[in-house]
N, C-alpha and C positions, 0 to 999 in steps of 0.2 A: 504494500500500500504506500502510495506516495505521500509526501508531506502535505500536499494540498488536500488529498483525500482524508487524511487523518484530521486536518484542521476542519474540513467541512463536516465530518462525522461528529466532531466535538461541538461545533456550532449548532448542529441539528438537535442537540440535547436541550438547547434553550427554546422554550415555548414561543417567545417573542420572535426569535430568528426564524424558527420553523414556520410560523404563521406567515411572516413576511415573505419568506422564500416560496412557500406554496401559493401565495397570492401572485407574486411577480413571475414565477417560472412560466406559466402558460402565456403570459404577455410576451415575454422574451422569445419563447418558442415560436409564437405567431409572427413576431417581427422578423425572426430569422427565416422562417418559411416564405414570407412575403418577399424578402430581399432575394432569396434563392429563386423564386418564381420570376421576379423582375429580371434577374440575370439570364434566366433561361429564355424568356421572351425576347430579350435584346439579342440573344444568340440565334433567334429565329427558329427555335426548336418547334417541331410539329405539334399540333393540337393533341394528337394521339399520344405523343411522348409526354407532354405536360400532364394530361389526364392520367396516364398510367403512373407517373411519378406521384401525383397527388393521391391516388388510390392506395399506392404502396405505403406512403408516409402516413396516411390516415389510420392505417391498421396498426401502427406502432404504438 
């Protein structure tokens, strides 16, 4: 386990940190996915490829 993983695990013991993390994580994940989609559109990837990627990522 890396130092970062150990630190994160320790921080998750704090109720305040855990609540904030669980609230913000979906927002950050959504922002990341939107940026990734924007890059794929700029690369002119096909609609089928974009939809396939979306379906694959949604199941995660």
